[in-house]
C-alpha positions as semicolon CSV with decimal commas, in nm:
position;residue;x (nm);y (nm);z (nm)
1;M;1,395;1,137;3,957
2;S;1,061;1,303;4,026
3;M;0,812;1,354;3,741
4;R;0,548;1,623;3,743
5;L;0,213;1,478;3,637
6;G;-0,029;1,681;3,845
7;Q;-0,263;1,574;4,119
8;A;-0,481;1,352;3,901
9;Y;-0,192;1,115;3,831
10;G;0,031;1,183;4,127
11;S;-0,032;0,840;4,270
12;L;0,147;0,685;3,971
13;I;0,484;0,792;4,111
14;D;0,672;0,853;4,427
15;D;1,015;0,994;4,495
16;N;1,180;0,654;4,515
17;V;1,024;0,438;4,245
18;C;0,973;0,506;3,875
19;R;0,674;0,328;3,726
20;C;0,783;0,368;3,363
21;C;0,916;0,012;3,349
22;S;0,652;-0,148;3,568
23;P;0,460;-0,443;3,420
24;Q;0,139;-0,243;3,443
25;M;0,280;0,052;3,250
26;Q;0,434;-0,175;2,987
27;A;0,100;-0,350;2,942
28;L;-0,072;-0,016;2,899
29;T;0,187;0,090;2,642
30;Q;0,115;-0,223;2,440
31;I;-0,258;-0,155;2,457
32;M;-0,205;0,203;2,346
33;N;0,018;0,105;2,055
34;G;-0,229;-0,158;1,945
35;D;-0,517;0,083;1,959
36;L;-0,321;0,348;1,771
37;S;-0,271;0,109;1,483
38;R;-0,610;-0,064;1,488
39;R;-0,877;0,160;1,636
40;G;-0,755;0,513;1,607
41;F;-0,595;0,776;1,820
42;F;-0,890;0,876;2,034
43;L;-0,986;0,522;2,126
44;G;-0,623;0,455;2,210
45;A;-0,606;0,763;2,431
46;A;-0,923;0,657;2,606
47;A;-0,773;0,315;2,673
48;L;-0,460;0,474;2,816
49;F;-0,640;0,712;3,051
50;A;-0,878;0,440;3,161
51;G;-0,578;0,223;3,243
52;L;-0,400;0,502;3,427
53;G;-0,709;0,556;3,637
54;G;-0,708;0,186;3,716
55;L;-0,351;0,207;3,841
56;A;-0,424;0,510;4,054
57;N;-0,750;0,397;4,207
58;P;-0,889;0,059;4,095
59;T;-1,266;0,080;4,065
60;E;-1,540;-0,117;3,901
61;V;-1,620;0,021;3,558
62;R;-1,965;-0,039;3,419
63;A;-1,975;-0,102;3,047
64;Q;-2,209;0,116;2,847
65;T;-2,372;-0,047;2,549
66;A;-2,343;0,173;2,241
67;T;-2,617;0,174;1,982
68;P;-2,494;-0,037;1,688
69;K;-2,453;0,158;1,365
70;G;-2,487;0,038;1,011
71;V;-2,498;0,156;0,651
72;L;-2,749;0,000;0,413
73;F;-2,686;0,028;0,040
74;E;-3,016;-0,037;-0,136
75;N;-3,075;-0,120;-0,503
76;V;-2,717;-0,149;-0,618
77;R;-2,556;-0,371;-0,875
78;I;-2,243;-0,530;-0,735
79;F;-1,905;-0,573;-0,897
80;D;-1,762;-0,813;-0,639
81;G;-1,393;-0,819;-0,738
82;T;-1,392;-1,190;-0,820
83;G;-1,582;-1,190;-1,149
84;T;-1,600;-0,953;-1,442
85;S;-1,971;-0,863;-1,452
86;L;-2,234;-0,698;-1,234
87;S;-2,489;-0,869;-1,012
88;A;-2,865;-0,838;-1,021
89;P;-3,003;-0,547;-0,815
90;S;-2,899;-0,613;-0,457
91;N;-2,876;-0,470;-0,107
92;V;-2,567;-0,458;0,112
93;L;-2,554;-0,399;0,488
94;V;-2,233;-0,269;0,646
95;V;-2,199;-0,294;1,024
96;G;-1,893;-0,141;1,180
97;N;-1,607;-0,193;0,937
98;L;-1,738;-0,517;0,784
99;I;-1,984;-0,616;0,515
100;Q;-2,240;-0,811;0,718
101;Q;-2,509;-0,908;0,468
102;I;-2,567;-0,913;0,092
103;A;-2,909;-1,003;-0,047
104;T;-3,126;-0,956;-0,354
105;T;-3,425;-0,929;-0,122
106;P;-3,484;-0,638;0,117
107;I;-3,258;-0,635;0,423
108;V;-3,424;-0,550;0,754
109;P;-3,162;-0,427;1,003
110;P;-3,213;-0,495;1,374
111;A;-3,459;-0,253;1,532
112;E;-3,197;-0,120;1,775
113;M;-2,951;-0,037;1,497
114;S;-2,894;0,321;1,382
115;V;-2,888;0,290;1,004
116;T;-2,774;0,528;0,730
117;R;-2,959;0,435;0,413
118;I;-2,799;0,493;0,074
119;A;-3,042;0,486;-0,218
120;G;-2,827;0,324;-0,483
121;G;-3,068;0,382;-0,770
122;G;-2,910;0,101;-0,971
123;R;-2,558;0,239;-0,939
124;T;-2,255;0,009;-0,914
125;L;-2,117;-0,090;-0,576
126;M;-1,762;-0,218;-0,605
127;P;-1,455;-0,271;-0,385
128;G;-1,223;0,019;-0,323
129;L;-0,943;0,022;-0,577
130;I;-0,597;-0,108;-0,484
131;D;-0,273;0,034;-0,624
132;A;-0,018;-0,245;-0,581
133;H;0,290;-0,038;-0,666
134;M;0,307;0,312;-0,522
135;H;0,573;0,532;-0,370
136;I;0,343;0,756;-0,168
137;M;0,632;0,962;-0,027
138;F;0,779;1,030;-0,371
139;A;0,477;1,042;-0,602
140;T;0,411;1,416;-0,623
141;I;0,740;1,597;-0,557
142;P;1,014;1,653;-0,818
143;Q;1,313;1,427;-0,774
144;L;1,553;1,712;-0,699
145;A;1,323;1,840;-0,424
146;I;1,309;1,494;-0,267
147;L;1,688;1,469;-0,261
148;T;1,743;1,819;-0,118
149;S;1,439;1,903;0,098
150;D;1,386;1,870;0,469
151;I;1,203;1,546;0,549
152;G;0,929;1,751;0,714
153;F;0,835;1,902;0,378
154;I;0,832;1,558;0,217
155;N;0,602;1,432;0,492
156;V;0,361;1,723;0,443
157;A;0,348;1,657;0,070
158;A;0,287;1,288;0,136
159;V;-0,005;1,366;0,368
160;K;-0,173;1,553;0,083
161;A;-0,087;1,277;-0,164
162;A;-0,243;1,020;0,068
163;S;-0,565;1,219;0,101
164;D;-0,581;1,271;-0,276
165;T;-0,521;0,899;-0,334
166;L;-0,816;0,805;-0,113
167;M;-1,042;1,059;-0,284
168;Q;-0,953;0,903;-0,620
169;G;-1,111;0,582;-0,492
170;F;-0,791;0,400;-0,395
171;T;-0,862;0,272;-0,047
172;T;-0,546;0,058;-0,030
173;I;-0,192;0,090;-0,159
174;R;0,113;-0,134;-0,150
175;D;0,404;0,101;-0,101
176;M;0,713;-0,023;-0,282
177;G;0,976;0,188;-0,111
178;G;0,996;0,502;0,097
179;P;0,980;0,626;0,456
180;C;0,603;0,587;0,493
181;F;0,580;0,420;0,835
182;G;0,493;0,747;1,010
183;L;0,237;0,840;0,745
184;K;0,074;0,498;0,777
185;R;0,055;0,533;1,153
186;G;-0,103;0,876;1,126
187;I;-0,364;0,750;0,880
188;D;-0,442;0,443;1,090
189;A;-0,474;0,661;1,400
190;G;-0,732;0,879;1,224
191;L;-0,515;1,191;1,230
192;V;-0,525;1,237;0,852
193;P;-0,727;1,074;0,571
194;G;-0,558;0,825;0,344
195;P;-0,558;0,469;0,216
196;R;-0,453;0,153;0,394
197;I;-0,080;0,108;0,340
198;W;0,116;-0,214;0,302
199;P;0,463;-0,062;0,361
200;S;0,799;-0,193;0,243
201;G;1,006;0,069;0,419
202;A;1,337;0,152;0,257
203;F;1,407;-0,024;-0,070
204;I;1,728;-0,224;-0,045
205;S;1,992;-0,160;-0,311
206;Q;2,353;-0,239;-0,381
207;T;2,604;0,039;-0,431
208;G;2,539;0,190;-0,774
209;G;2,203;0,016;-0,792
210;H;1,858;0,150;-0,866
211;G;1,814;0,263;-0,507
212;D;2,148;0,444;-0,479
213;F;2,074;0,815;-0,511
214;R;2,398;0,941;-0,362
215;L;2,581;1,214;-0,549
216;P;2,903;1,124;-0,732
217;N;3,102;1,332;-0,483
218;E;2,971;1,111;-0,201
219;L;3,152;0,809;-0,344
220;P;3,347;0,629;-0,216
221;A;3,137;0,628;0,096
222;R;3,315;0,657;0,428
223;P;3,275;0,348;0,649
224;G;2,968;0,380;0,867
225;D;2,848;0,694;0,690
226;F;2,487;0,714;0,573
227;S;2,350;0,933;0,296
228;F;2,041;1,151;0,334
229;S;1,813;0,897;0,169
230;E;1,940;0,628;0,405
231;R;1,908;0,845;0,717
232;V;1,542;0,924;0,647
233;G;1,452;0,565;0,558
234;G;1,413;0,603;0,183
235;A;1,686;0,361;0,080
236;A;1,919;0,106;0,238
237;I;2,254;0,039;0,068
238;A;2,406;-0,304;0,130
239;D;2,688;-0,494;-0,041
240;D;2,728;-0,832;0,121
241;P;2,486;-1,101;0,243
242;A;2,520;-1,010;0,610
243;E;2,451;-0,643;0,542
244;V;2,155;-0,722;0,314
245;R;2,013;-0,949;0,583
246;K;2,057;-0,678;0,846
247;R;1,890;-0,411;0,634
248;A;1,597;-0,642;0,559
249;R;1,557;-0,719;0,927
250;E;1,558;-0,348;1,008
251;Q;1,266;-0,285;0,774
252;L;1,077;-0,581;0,915
253;A;1,137;-0,457;1,268
254;L;0,990;-0,120;1,170
255;G;0,674;-0,283;1,035
256;A;0,739;-0,372;0,670
257;A;0,469;-0,593;0,523
258;Q;0,711;-0,717;0,256
259;I;1,072;-0,655;0,152
260;K;1,157;-0,467;-0,167
261;L;1,492;-0,527;-0,340
262;M;1,646;-0,360;-0,640
263;A;1,753;-0,652;-0,859
264;G;1,837;-0,470;-1,181
265;G;1,883;-0,138;-1,358
266;G;1,622;0,137;-1,349
267;V;1,505;0,441;-1,542
268;S;1,514;0,716;-1,280
269;S;1,848;0,623;-1,121
270;V;2,178;0,772;-1,231
271;Y;2,441;0,501;-1,221
272;D;2,283;0,184;-1,361
273;P;2,195;0,095;-1,721
274;L;1,880;-0,114;-1,761
275;D;2,073;-0,428;-1,854
276;V;2,274;-0,461;-1,532
277;T;2,194;-0,734;-1,282
278;Q;2,218;-0,624;-0,920
279;F;2,313;-0,815;-0,605
280;T;2,467;-1,160;-0,605
281;L;2,252;-1,466;-0,559
282;E;2,377;-1,504;-0,202
283;E;2,294;-1,142;-0,120
284;M;1,943;-1,177;-0,254
285;Q;1,891;-1,508;-0,073
286;A;1,983;-1,333;0,251
287;A;1,694;-1,089;0,212
288;V;1,452;-1,359;0,100
289;G;1,544;-1,569;0,402
290;A;1,495;-1,278;0,640
291;A;1,151;-1,207;0,492
292;E;1,043;-1,571;0,501
293;N;1,159;-1,611;0,861
294;W;0,942;-1,309;0,942
295;G;0,641;-1,472;0,778
296;T;0,631;-1,263;0,463
297;Y;0,802;-1,239;0,123
298;A;1,045;-1,042;-0,092
299;T;0,971;-0,873;-0,423
300;V;1,214;-0,717;-0,671
301;H;1,244;-0,432;-0,915
302;A;1,377;-0,580;-1,239
303;Y;1,331;-0,546;-1,614
304;T;1,555;-0,804;-1,781
305;P;1,558;-1,184;-1,810
306;K;1,893;-1,223;-1,632
307;A;1,791;-1,008;-1,335
308;V;1,455;-1,182;-1,299
309;Q;1,599;-1,533;-1,335
310;Q;1,848;-1,467;-1,055
311;A;1,564;-1,332;-0,838
312;L;1,358;-1,644;-0,907
313;S;1,653;-1,861;-0,805
314;A;1,677;-1,664;-0,481
315;G;1,314;-1,737;-0,397
316;V;1,134;-1,406;-0,450
317;R;0,754;-1,425;-0,483
318;C;0,682;-1,125;-0,707
319;I;0,841;-0,931;-0,993
320;E;0,784;-0,556;-1,024
321;H;0,791;-0,421;-1,383
322;G;0,966;-0,683;-1,601
323;N;0,884;-0,497;-1,921
324;L;1,180;-0,647;-2,110
325;L;1,127;-1,014;-2,023
326;D;1,139;-1,298;-2,275
327;D;0,923;-1,605;-2,322
328;A;1,158;-1,843;-2,140
329;T;1,172;-1,627;-1,828
330;V;0,797;-1,577;-1,813
331;S;0,753;-1,951;-1,853
332;M;0,974;-1,997;-1,545
333;M;0,756;-1,751;-1,356
334;A;0,446;-1,948;-1,449
335;E;0,600;-2,274;-1,329
336;K;0,687;-2,121;-0,991
337;G;0,353;-1,942;-0,946
338;I;0,520;-1,600;-0,932
339;W;0,316;-1,280;-0,920
340;W;0,393;-1,013;-1,181
341;C;0,311;-0,653;-1,092
342;L;0,314;-0,483;-1,431
343;Q;0,259;-0,120;-1,524
344;P;0,117;0,008;-1,855
345;F;0,423;0,222;-1,920
346;L;0,384;0,401;-2,254
347;D;0,534;0,710;-2,411
348;D;0,230;0,926;-2,342
349;E;0,113;1,209;-2,117
350;D;0,169;1,000;-1,803
351;A;0,535;0,927;-1,870
352;T;0,774;1,065;-1,608
353;P;0,939;1,362;-1,780
354;F;1,312;1,334;-1,850
355;P;1,512;1,567;-2,079
356;E;1,523;1,450;-2,438
357;G;1,854;1,286;-2,516
358;S;1,940;1,225;-2,151
359;A;2,051;0,884;-2,029
360;N;1,730;0,853;-1,827
361;R;1,517;0,930;-2,131
362;R;1,701;0,671;-2,340
363;K;1,646;0,409;-2,072
364;Q;1,283;0,508;-2,050
365;L;1,224;0,463;-2,423
366;Q;1,398;0,125;-2,411
367;M;1,167;0,016;-2,129
368;F;0,855;0,148;-2,307
369;S;0,940;-0,065;-2,611
370;G;0,877;-0,385;-2,415
371;T;0,542;-0,306;-2,255
372;D;0,314;-0,457;-2,521
373;N;0,517;-0,777;-2,534
374;A;0,523;-0,805;-2,156
375;Y;0,144;-0,801;-2,132
376;A;0,118;-1,047;-2,421
377;L;0,352;-1,288;-2,238
378;A;0,163;-1,246;-1,910
379;K;-0,160;-1,344;-2,084
380;K;-0,001;-1,626;-2,284
381;H;0,142;-1,793;-1,972
382;K;-0,156;-1,706;-1,749
383;I;0,064;-1,530;-1,497
384;R;-0,101;-1,399;-1,181
385;T;-0,085;-1,034;-1,280
386;A;-0,128;-0,728;-1,060
387;W;-0,142;-0,360;-1,141
388;G;0,025;-0,059;-0,984
389;S;0,080;0,296;-1,102
390;D;0,444;0,350;-0,989
391;T;0,403;0,725;-1,034
392;L;0,709;0,925;-0,936
393;F;0,794;1,295;-0,905
394;D;0,483;1,438;-1,075
395;A;0,167;1,563;-0,902
396;K;-0,026;1,589;-1,229
397;V;0,040;1,227;-1,320
398;A;-0,042;1,120;-0,964
399;S;-0,384;1,281;-1,003
400;R;-0,454;1,046;-1,296
401;Q;-0,442;0,713;-1,112
402;G;-0,775;0,601;-1,254
403;A;-0,675;0,705;-1,605
404;Q;-0,356;0,501;-1,574
405;L;-0,560;0,200;-1,467
406;S;-0,803;0,234;-1,755
407;K;-0,511;0,209;-2,001
408;L;-0,511;-0,163;-1,933
409;T;-0,802;-0,193;-2,177
410;R;-0,531;-0,193;-2,443
411;W;-0,474;-0,556;-2,335
412;Y;-0,774;-0,657;-2,119
413;A;-1,152;-0,629;-2,113
414;P;-1,287;-0,364;-1,870
415;G;-1,417;-0,625;-1,626
416;E;-1,075;-0,790;-1,620
417;V;-0,912;-0,454;-1,550
418;L;-1,140;-0,384;-1,255
419;K;-1,089;-0,734;-1,118
420;M;-0,712;-0,688;-1,138
421;A;-0,726;-0,363;-0,939
422;T;-0,953;-0,510;-0,671
423;G;-0,971;-0,883;-0,602
424;D;-0,648;-0,980;-0,779
425;N;-0,443;-0,708;-0,611
426;G;-0,600;-0,810;-0,282
427;Q;-0,471;-1,163;-0,334
428;L;-0,122;-1,028;-0,396
429;L;-0,133;-0,833;-0,071
430;S;-0,233;-1,149;0,113
431;L;0,119;-1,285;0,047
432;S;0,221;-1,083;0,352
433;G;0,038;-1,338;0,565
434;L;0,051;-1,253;0,934
435;R;0,256;-0,944;0,850
436;S;-0,045;-0,792;0,676
437;P;-0,105;-0,471;0,869
438;Y;-0,484;-0,506;0,866
439;E;-0,705;-0,796;0,964
440;G;-0,973;-0,894;0,715
441;K;-1,028;-0,953;0,347
442;I;-0,994;-0,667;0,101
443;G;-1,060;-0,618;-0,268
444;V;-1,398;-0,792;-0,270
445;V;-1,763;-0,727;-0,192
446;Q;-1,841;-1,035;0,015
447;E;-2,000;-1,100;0,350
448;G;-1,734;-1,069;0,617
449;A;-1,496;-0,862;0,403
450;L;-1,369;-0,521;0,509
451;A;-1,604;-0,242;0,406
452;D;-1,381;-0,057;0,159
453;L;-1,636;0,037;-0,105
454;L;-1,708;0,267;-0,398
455;L;-2,052;0,359;-0,529
456;V;-2,009;0,449;-0,894
457;D;-2,261;0,665;-1,079
458;G;-2,288;0,430;-1,376
459;D;-2,157;0,095;-1,493
460;P;-1,775;0,091;-1,509
461;V;-1,777;-0,249;-1,678
462;A;-1,964;-0,095;-1,972
463;D;-1,779;0,237;-1,947
464;I;-1,446;0,206;-1,769
465;G;-1,384;0,572;-1,844
466;L;-1,595;0,645;-1,536
467;I;-1,295;0,569;-1,312
468;E;-1,095;0,841;-1,488
469;D;-1,310;1,110;-1,322
470;P;-1,352;0,997;-0,962
471;T;-1,460;1,340;-0,838
472;R;-1,770;1,327;-1,052
473;N;-1,844;0,956;-1,069
474;F;-1,756;0,812;-0,726
475;V;-2,054;0,939;-0,529
476;V;-1,964;0,733;-0,222
477;I;-1,615;0,641;-0,106
478;M;-1,605;0,424;0,205
479;K;-1,294;0,301;0,384
480;D;-1,313;0,071;0,685
481;G;-1,687;0,129;0,714
482;A;-1,655;0,509;0,734
483;F;-1,747;0,761;0,467
484;A;-1,466;0,951;0,302
485;R;-1,727;1,090;0,065
486;N;-2,107;1,058;0,069
487;R;-2,309;1,262;-0,177
488;L;-2,625;1,059;-0,126
489;G;-2,664;1,050;0,253
């Protein structure tokens, strides 16, 4: 078959041989895909066209040395994500996408470097915030709209949600279920602004579980039939070990950084009371094994002792929520070194709205009743605790990410709260190991770490309320060494 590429690329083909499957073309495809995910769309395109030119007419290409660029933050006090206090006045040099040098003495960049200087004026330089439990595809749209809208609309809404998330100072999110692979790729390619995303892909649920959003008239399901949420990659329904293993492997093949399972009842789902335990031990072990063989881990949605204890027996590495746990179960978590990603769920203005008297509202109030005890147990047993917002179906609540984080001062000192949302959450994300989608250390201000940074107009350790108004108080937002906002440059 003849392809029409035009004279410039006509030498790539002839009438008898297709080059699509040639080793050279396959190598170029790998380069392009790698550059799309790591260096951005335009650099990837440049690599492709340079390679095509090499196939058509090999020539010697002379490298051109670009002028190195840096950003120098001067006179800042550093919250480094590992402690709970600020440093002495310091200077920080960013080169490319990495923090190259930190010093209390003046930093003199190389003479050949083009430097943007930021006069910190004693402001606080801290790591970009990390939300360790988001559903970026579902955060801002009402549940009914998600279940009935074209996926294109959901994607458009998610693009805006991603941009808004970054501008609230959250430079990284761990997505705990939803079809966000395309959004992540677009962000990484530089097509739209947004945070780094550690994706889970579709959350895996049993029939009638927390991830089963089929309508009652869709049950029983016809063999081989997939619901809308399954077809678009929002959920994966599986009911035996082999099927659970297959669904986990599908998410990993698509680029999941970790596997998310629904291990117990949930608030927003229709069929399952909070007390139910979901999946059998063998089913859950199948997913855990698939994740571990892929070099990463599985985490579970669960609230109750029974659900969490079964998940621990299966080998999961993290518990999401767990608001109704008891002392014995949390003690087991401590012994196994399990992470606990808790949310400050309270019956306040940030609660997902459900009709009064509805089954969802009753489940919600039951879950709220355990929040104070859950944090007390986490502190008592010194559990490695992470924070995530888990906002669903409400754009107004999604716009209050910082305010939701600051609620943790009900149980922690402000410095501890900030550490949890930076360095501690970064450690949780590192469980993905080689499946981490980005190379480098995040959540800290350290030499060699990725340059995801916030410059705060004030001291958030003394006044954590500053993070509740990011538009006013985050004067610089930097992700991967590039400015998302710079009011001082």
